[in-house]
Every structure is written in C-alpha cells, then in structure tokens.
C-alpha positions as CSV (number, residue, x, y, z in Angstrom):
1,M,3.0,-45.6,-5.6
2,S,4.0,-41.9,-5.6
3,I,2.2,-39.0,-7.3
4,V,4.4,-36.3,-8.9
5,Y,2.8,-32.9,-9.1
6,A,4.2,-30.1,-11.3
7,I,5.0,-26.9,-9.5
8,N,3.6,-23.7,-11.0
9,R,6.6,-21.4,-10.9
10,S,4.6,-18.4,-12.4
11,I,2.8,-17.6,-9.2
12,G,3.4,-13.9,-8.2
13,K,4.7,-12.9,-11.6
14,P,2.8,-10.5,-13.9
15,I,0.8,-11.6,-16.9
16,V,2.9,-11.1,-20.0
17,F,1.6,-11.3,-23.6
18,K,4.0,-10.4,-26.5
19,G,6.1,-8.2,-24.3
20,L,3.2,-6.3,-22.7
21,K,2.8,-6.6,-19.0
22,A,-0.2,-6.3,-16.6
23,Q,-2.6,-3.5,-17.3
24,Y,-1.1,-2.6,-20.7
25,I,-2.7,-5.7,-22.2
26,W,-6.1,-4.4,-21.2
27,W,-5.4,-0.9,-22.5
28,L,-4.4,-2.4,-25.9
29,G,-7.5,-4.6,-26.0
30,I,-9.8,-1.7,-25.2
31,G,-8.1,0.5,-27.7
32,I,-8.5,-2.0,-30.5
33,A,-12.2,-2.4,-29.6
34,V,-12.7,1.4,-29.8
35,L,-10.9,1.5,-33.1
36,L,-13.2,-1.3,-34.4
37,L,-16.3,0.7,-33.3
38,L,-14.9,3.8,-34.9
39,F,-14.4,1.9,-38.1
40,A,-17.9,0.6,-38.1
41,M,-19.4,4.0,-37.3
42,L,-17.5,5.7,-40.1
43,Y,-18.4,3.0,-42.6
44,L,-22.1,3.1,-41.6
45,M,-22.1,6.9,-42.0
46,G,-21.1,6.5,-45.6
47,A,-17.3,7.3,-45.4
48,A,-15.2,5.7,-48.1
49,L,-13.8,2.3,-47.3
50,L,-10.3,3.4,-48.1
51,F,-10.7,6.3,-45.6
52,C,-12.0,4.0,-42.9
53,T,-9.2,1.6,-43.4
54,G,-6.6,4.4,-43.3
55,V,-8.1,5.7,-40.1
56,F,-8.0,2.2,-38.6
57,V,-4.4,1.5,-39.7
58,I,-3.0,4.9,-38.5
59,G,-5.0,4.7,-35.3
60,G,-3.9,1.2,-34.6
61,A,-0.2,2.0,-35.3
62,A,-0.4,5.0,-32.9
63,L,-2.1,2.8,-30.3
64,F,0.4,0.0,-30.5
65,Y,3.3,2.5,-30.5
66,G,1.9,4.4,-27.5
67,V,1.1,1.3,-25.4
68,Y,4.4,-0.4,-26.0
69,K,6.3,2.9,-25.3
70,M,4.5,3.2,-21.9
71,N,5.1,-0.5,-21.2
72,N,8.8,-0.1,-21.9
73,R,9.2,3.2,-20.0
74,Y,7.1,2.4,-16.9
75,G,6.9,-1.3,-16.6
76,E,4.3,-3.1,-14.5
77,H,3.7,-0.6,-11.7
78,G,5.8,2.4,-12.7
79,W,3.1,4.5,-14.3
80,M,0.9,4.2,-11.2
81,K,3.9,5.1,-9.0
82,E,4.6,8.2,-11.1
83,M,1.0,9.3,-10.9
84,A,1.1,8.9,-7.1
85,A,4.3,10.9,-6.9
86,R,2.8,13.7,-8.9
87,A,-0.2,13.8,-6.6
88,T,2.0,14.0,-3.5
89,P,2.5,17.6,-2.3
90,K,6.0,19.0,-2.5
91,R,5.8,20.7,0.9
92,I,3.4,21.0,3.7
93,V,2.7,24.5,5.1
94,C,1.3,24.9,8.6
95,D,0.4,28.5,9.6
96,Q,-1.5,27.5,12.8
97,L,1.6,27.3,15.0
98,F,2.3,31.0,15.0
99,N,-1.2,32.5,15.1
100,S,-1.9,31.5,18.7
C-alpha cells in the first residue's frame, strides 16, 4: 500500500494576486483601508455623499493605477534595488592619504 503525496511546486515563488506581486498586495490593501477611513471621516464631518463617493472613486483609481504601474515597472524586488542603488555613493573620496 503506497501513499502518494502531492508536491507543492510553488515553494520559493512570490505571492501573486490578480497580477500584483509580493509587497504591492500589501500596499494596495493599506491604500484601500486608508481610502475607506477617509470616506468615513468625510461623511461623518457632513460632506455630501456624492462628494465622498467621488473622492473615494478618484482616489481608488489613482491608487490602483499607481500600484499596478510600480508593480509592472519594478517587479518583485526591483523597487528595493533601485532605492538601494540611489543610497549608494557615486564615488568615495579619501583625503587622509596626502595629509600625512
């Protein structure tokens, strides 16, 4: 009697949801939560419902556009690599050698 186990071939691959990879899923989720809080605050402060809905729709469209654009441009780790490259100095200057 042999037991057959299914092999999980997704080990080591990034999490993908609707085309979004890795950290961009979290950024989109946090952005939607912030938009919902903004909608609730505007509504409770007495803003018109049509205005609140417009802010939510325009903000949501901008959020989705921005997150998907960054996802397509940088990929899973590309944005972090670009930020690290920007933080790296272009040249190193050492004046200590000639002052002795």
